[in-house]
C-alpha positions as CSV (number, residue, x, y, z in Angstrom):
1,M,51.3,210.1,-191.5
2,S,52.6,213.1,-189.6
3,S,56.1,214.3,-189.9
4,I,56.8,213.4,-186.3
5,D,55.8,209.8,-186.9
6,T,57.9,209.7,-190.0
7,Q,60.9,211.0,-188.0
8,R,60.4,208.4,-185.3
9,Q,60.3,205.5,-187.8
10,N,63.4,206.8,-189.6
11,K,65.3,207.1,-186.3
12,S,64.4,203.5,-185.4
13,G,65.7,202.3,-188.7
14,A,62.4,201.0,-190.0
15,H,61.0,201.8,-193.5
16,P,58.0,204.2,-193.3
17,G,55.6,201.7,-194.8
18,L,57.0,198.5,-193.3
19,T,54.5,198.0,-190.5
20,A,51.5,198.6,-192.8
21,N,52.9,196.2,-195.4
22,R,53.5,193.6,-192.8
23,D,50.0,193.8,-191.4
24,E,48.5,193.7,-194.9
25,S,50.6,190.7,-195.8
26,L,49.5,188.8,-192.7
27,L,45.9,189.9,-193.2
28,H,45.7,188.5,-196.7
29,G,47.7,185.3,-195.9
30,Q,50.5,186.2,-198.3
31,K,54.2,185.4,-198.0
32,N,55.9,188.0,-195.8
33,Y,59.4,188.6,-194.4
34,Y,60.2,189.9,-197.9
35,N,59.6,186.3,-199.3
36,L,62.8,185.2,-197.6
37,P,63.0,181.8,-195.8
38,L,62.6,182.0,-192.0
39,L,64.5,178.8,-191.6
40,K,67.9,177.5,-192.7
41,K,67.4,174.4,-194.7
42,A,69.5,171.2,-194.2
43,H,72.3,170.9,-196.7
44,W,72.5,167.1,-196.4
45,T,73.9,165.4,-199.4
46,W,73.7,161.8,-200.7
47,E,75.7,160.5,-197.8
48,V,72.9,161.2,-195.3
49,I,70.2,159.8,-197.6
50,L,72.2,156.6,-198.0
51,Y,73.0,156.5,-194.3
52,F,69.3,156.7,-193.5
53,F,68.6,153.9,-195.9
54,I,71.4,151.5,-194.9
55,G,70.9,152.2,-191.2
56,G,67.3,151.1,-191.5
57,I,68.3,147.9,-193.3
58,A,70.9,147.1,-190.6
59,G,68.4,147.5,-187.8
60,G,65.7,145.6,-189.6
61,S,67.9,142.7,-190.7
62,Y,69.3,142.3,-187.1
63,L,65.8,142.0,-185.7
64,T,64.8,139.6,-188.4
65,A,67.8,137.3,-187.7
66,T,67.1,137.5,-184.0
67,L,63.4,136.4,-184.4
68,A,64.4,133.6,-186.8
69,D,67.0,132.4,-184.3
70,L,64.7,132.6,-181.3
71,L,61.4,131.5,-182.8
72,G,62.4,129.6,-186.0
73,S,63.9,126.2,-186.5
74,T,67.3,124.9,-187.6
75,R,66.0,125.1,-191.2
76,D,66.3,128.9,-190.9
77,A,70.0,128.9,-190.3
78,S,70.7,130.5,-193.7
79,L,68.3,133.3,-192.9
80,V,69.9,133.9,-189.5
81,R,73.4,133.9,-191.0
82,A,72.4,136.3,-193.8
83,G,70.7,138.7,-191.3
84,R,73.7,138.8,-189.0
85,Y,76.2,139.5,-191.8
86,L,73.9,142.0,-193.5
87,S,73.4,144.0,-190.3
88,F,77.1,144.0,-189.5
89,V,78.0,145.3,-193.0
90,G,75.3,147.9,-192.7
91,I,76.4,149.2,-189.3
92,I,80.0,149.4,-190.6
93,I,79.0,151.5,-193.6
94,S,76.5,153.8,-191.7
95,P,79.0,155.7,-189.5
96,I,81.4,156.0,-192.4
97,L,78.7,157.8,-194.4
98,L,77.8,159.9,-191.4
99,I,81.4,160.9,-190.6
100,K,81.9,161.8,-194.3
101,D,78.9,164.1,-194.2
102,L,80.2,165.7,-191.0
103,G,83.4,166.6,-192.9
104,R,85.7,166.0,-189.9
105,P,85.9,162.6,-188.2
106,E,86.6,164.0,-184.8
107,R,83.1,165.6,-184.7
108,F,81.6,162.1,-184.4
109,V,84.0,161.4,-181.5
110,H,83.1,164.7,-179.8
111,M,79.4,163.8,-179.9
112,L,80.3,160.7,-177.7
113,R,81.6,163.0,-175.0
114,I,78.1,164.0,-174.0
115,F,74.8,162.4,-173.6
116,K,71.6,164.4,-173.9
117,L,68.2,162.7,-173.6
118,R,66.5,165.6,-175.3
119,S,68.8,165.6,-178.3
120,A,67.8,163.2,-181.1
121,M,71.3,163.6,-182.6
122,S,73.0,162.7,-179.3
123,L,70.7,159.7,-178.8
124,G,71.3,158.6,-182.3
125,T,75.1,158.8,-182.0
126,W,75.0,156.7,-178.9
127,G,72.4,154.3,-180.3
128,L,74.4,153.7,-183.4
129,T,77.6,153.1,-181.4
130,I,76.0,150.6,-179.0
131,F,74.1,148.8,-181.7
132,G,77.5,148.5,-183.5
133,L,78.9,146.7,-180.5
134,F,76.1,144.2,-180.4
135,C,76.4,143.6,-184.1
136,G,80.1,143.0,-183.6
137,F,79.5,140.4,-180.9
138,T,76.9,138.7,-183.0
139,M,79.1,138.8,-186.0
140,A,82.0,137.3,-184.1
141,Y,79.8,134.5,-182.8
142,Q,78.5,133.7,-186.4
143,M,82.0,133.8,-187.9
144,T,83.2,131.4,-185.2
145,K,80.3,129.1,-185.9
146,D,81.1,129.3,-189.7
147,G,84.7,128.4,-189.0
148,L,86.1,131.6,-190.3
149,L,88.1,132.4,-187.1
150,N,89.7,129.0,-186.6
151,W,93.1,130.4,-187.5
152,L,93.0,132.4,-184.2
153,P,94.5,130.7,-181.1
154,F,92.1,131.8,-178.4
155,F,89.2,133.9,-179.6
156,P,87.1,131.2,-181.3
157,R,86.5,129.5,-177.9
158,L,85.8,132.9,-176.3
159,F,83.3,133.9,-178.9
160,K,81.5,130.5,-178.8
161,A,80.9,131.1,-175.1
162,L,79.1,134.4,-175.7
163,P,75.4,134.5,-174.4
164,I,74.2,135.0,-177.9
165,K,70.5,134.8,-177.1
166,L,70.7,137.6,-174.6
167,I,73.0,139.6,-176.9
168,E,70.4,139.3,-179.7
169,I,67.5,140.3,-177.6
170,I,69.2,143.5,-176.2
171,G,70.7,144.3,-179.6
172,S,67.4,144.1,-181.3
173,F,66.0,147.0,-179.2
174,F,69.0,149.1,-180.3
175,G,68.4,147.9,-183.9
176,L,64.8,149.1,-183.8
177,F,66.0,152.4,-182.4
178,V,68.6,152.9,-185.2
179,A,66.0,152.0,-187.8
180,S,63.5,154.6,-186.5
181,Y,65.4,157.4,-184.9
182,T,66.3,159.0,-188.2
183,G,62.6,159.8,-188.7
184,V,62.5,161.2,-185.2
185,L,65.6,163.3,-185.9
186,L,63.8,165.0,-188.9
187,A,60.7,165.5,-186.8
188,S,62.6,167.2,-184.0
189,T,63.5,170.1,-186.2
190,A,61.5,173.3,-187.0
191,V,61.0,172.4,-190.7
192,P,57.2,172.6,-191.1
193,V,56.6,169.4,-193.1
194,W,58.9,167.3,-190.8
195,A,57.7,168.8,-187.6
196,R,54.0,168.4,-188.5
197,A,54.6,164.7,-189.4
198,R,56.3,164.1,-186.0
199,H,54.0,161.3,-185.0
200,I,54.4,159.5,-188.4
201,L,58.0,159.8,-189.3
202,G,59.4,157.5,-186.6
203,P,57.0,154.7,-187.3
204,L,57.3,155.3,-191.1
205,F,61.0,155.0,-191.1
206,L,60.9,152.0,-188.9
207,T,58.4,150.1,-191.1
208,S,60.4,151.1,-194.2
209,G,63.6,149.8,-192.5
210,L,61.9,146.5,-191.8
211,S,60.4,146.2,-195.3
212,T,63.7,147.0,-197.0
213,A,65.6,144.6,-194.7
214,L,63.2,141.8,-195.4
215,A,63.5,142.6,-199.1
216,S,67.3,142.5,-198.9
217,L,67.3,139.1,-197.1
218,S,64.7,137.8,-199.6
219,F,67.0,139.0,-202.4
220,I,70.1,137.3,-200.9
221,L,68.3,134.0,-200.2
222,S,66.8,134.0,-203.7
223,L,70.2,134.1,-205.3
224,G,71.1,130.6,-204.0
225,R,69.1,127.4,-203.3
226,H,68.2,128.1,-199.8
227,N,65.3,126.7,-197.8
228,Q,61.9,127.8,-199.3
229,D,60.3,127.9,-195.9
230,S,62.5,130.8,-194.9
231,L,61.6,132.7,-198.1
232,E,57.9,132.0,-197.3
233,K,58.3,133.5,-193.8
234,L,60.0,136.5,-195.3
235,E,57.2,137.0,-197.8
236,R,54.6,136.9,-195.0
237,A,56.5,139.4,-192.9
238,E,57.0,141.6,-196.0
239,L,53.2,141.8,-196.5
240,V,52.7,143.0,-193.0
241,A,55.5,145.6,-193.1
242,M,54.5,147.0,-196.5
243,S,50.8,147.2,-195.7
244,T,51.7,149.1,-192.5
245,E,53.9,151.4,-194.4
246,L,51.2,152.1,-196.9
247,G,48.8,152.8,-194.1
248,L,51.1,155.3,-192.5
249,I,51.7,157.0,-195.9
250,S,47.9,157.2,-196.6
251,S,47.5,159.3,-193.4
252,L,50.0,162.0,-194.5
253,P,47.6,164.2,-196.6
254,V,45.2,164.5,-193.7
255,I,47.9,165.2,-191.1
256,L,50.0,167.6,-193.2
257,G,47.2,169.4,-195.2
258,P,48.8,172.2,-197.3
259,L,52.2,171.3,-195.9
260,A,52.2,168.1,-198.0
261,R,52.6,170.2,-201.2
262,P,56.4,169.8,-201.5
263,L,56.0,166.0,-200.8
264,L,53.3,165.4,-203.4
265,K,53.8,168.0,-206.1
266,G,56.5,168.4,-208.8
267,K,59.4,166.1,-209.4
268,V,59.6,165.1,-205.7
269,G,55.9,164.2,-205.9
270,V,56.4,162.0,-208.9
271,F,59.3,160.2,-207.2
272,F,57.2,159.7,-204.1
273,T,54.0,158.5,-205.7
274,A,55.5,156.5,-208.6
275,G,58.8,155.4,-207.0
276,T,57.9,154.7,-203.4
277,I,54.1,154.2,-203.3
278,G,53.5,152.7,-206.7
279,S,56.5,150.6,-207.7
280,G,58.1,150.3,-204.3
281,L,55.0,149.2,-202.2
282,F,51.8,148.8,-204.1
283,L,53.1,146.7,-207.0
284,P,55.2,144.4,-204.8
285,L,52.1,143.9,-202.6
286,L,50.0,143.0,-205.6
287,I,52.6,140.5,-206.8
288,R,53.0,138.9,-203.3
289,I,49.2,138.7,-202.8
290,G,48.6,137.4,-206.3
291,W,50.9,134.5,-206.0
292,R,49.6,133.6,-202.6
293,L,46.0,133.6,-203.8
294,A,47.1,131.4,-206.6
295,G,48.5,129.0,-204.1
296,K,52.0,129.0,-205.7
297,R,55.4,130.0,-204.6
298,T,56.8,133.1,-206.0
299,P,59.4,132.3,-208.7
300,R,63.0,133.1,-207.8
301,T,63.5,135.6,-210.7
302,L,60.2,137.4,-209.8
303,N,61.2,137.4,-206.1
304,I,64.5,139.0,-207.0
305,G,62.8,141.7,-209.1
306,T,60.2,142.4,-206.4
307,S,62.8,142.7,-203.7
308,L,64.7,145.2,-205.9
309,L,61.6,147.3,-206.4
310,V,61.1,147.5,-202.6
311,L,64.7,148.5,-202.1
312,I,64.6,151.2,-204.7
313,G,61.3,152.5,-203.2
314,G,62.8,152.6,-199.7
315,L,65.8,154.6,-201.0
316,I,63.5,157.0,-202.8
317,L,61.5,157.4,-199.6
318,R,64.5,158.8,-197.8
319,Y,65.3,161.1,-200.7
320,V,61.8,162.7,-201.0
321,W,61.6,163.4,-197.3
322,I,64.8,165.3,-197.3
323,A,64.0,167.1,-200.6
324,A,60.5,168.0,-199.3
325,G,62.1,169.3,-196.1
326,R,64.4,171.6,-198.0
327,A,61.5,173.0,-200.0
328,S,59.4,173.4,-196.9
329,A,62.2,175.3,-195.1
330,D,62.5,177.6,-198.1
331,D,58.8,178.5,-197.9
332,P,58.1,181.2,-195.3
333,Q,54.4,180.8,-195.7
334,A,54.7,177.1,-194.7
335,T,56.4,178.2,-191.5
336,H,53.7,180.7,-190.7
337,Y,51.0,178.2,-191.5
338,Y,52.6,175.5,-189.2
339,N,53.0,178.0,-186.4
340,A,49.4,179.1,-186.7
341,I,47.9,175.6,-186.8
342,E,50.1,174.4,-183.9
343,W,49.1,177.4,-181.8
344,R,45.4,176.8,-182.5
345,E,45.6,173.1,-181.5
346,R,47.4,174.0,-178.3
347,Q,44.6,176.4,-177.4
348,R,42.0,173.7,-177.6
């Protein structure tokens, strides 16, 4: 290198061998940018993980209660009641967890001042708020029906006059949105493992929300002596939801390729394969199918245990995706690989 070239590089503030090192790093596919992350990872804590989990249960249980009310019989009254109460409790807890993670309650209120169709966070805030209103109306109707509001002078008559069928139908759409948008929220970021799985995360979180909601309702009904037909319907729905969830998970290695490493390797990989796939989905499916092939009803104690396995697996699912996203954001090579493969696909 000539002295003139050296002086030019020194004047520009660049190290003399920087360009050559960068080209060599890119040529050999090694980590560059001084092995520093190109992205800022999400510093979400347990509140967000629990919020994702409980929000999915709230949306799924509301949908289940609606379908049982519209398509079921009077014998499913206990299932409808449990689904309405569970969704209301879930939608009350969810914004509390979200606001706690934000640190300042007014930030949640500020997000309601604007509405952006291209912002997953803005849509999520509004979806959560509107779904909460529908849950509130449904809850008020159910409490009036159960005689819990008879001490009020006027409101019981007002709540009984609510068009509950219409409220349930519209509310179910928002429930599905709340159960799935958290996956879309992750996929809308630049984190490689999340962005690459953008077509899977929304449906995956939705099916997981449905399976954990069904497991929650099955757990609640199994604690008492409720109608066995309702438990039978829940088991059939669980088989469909868990099978779909397993199918979506099985497509991840093909879609993600090397980007699946933080999801399938190390401690996070053990949690995902053993906690979610193994004991949270595959084992409950085997138990459900085994008793159905035997032509017998699942014992209550086994039903409770199976439901708990599904719930734990659903919670682990949220944890591993956030943990894998942090690891993926910390890996500069993952960012370069994602950008390269996305660019190649767009050129086709």
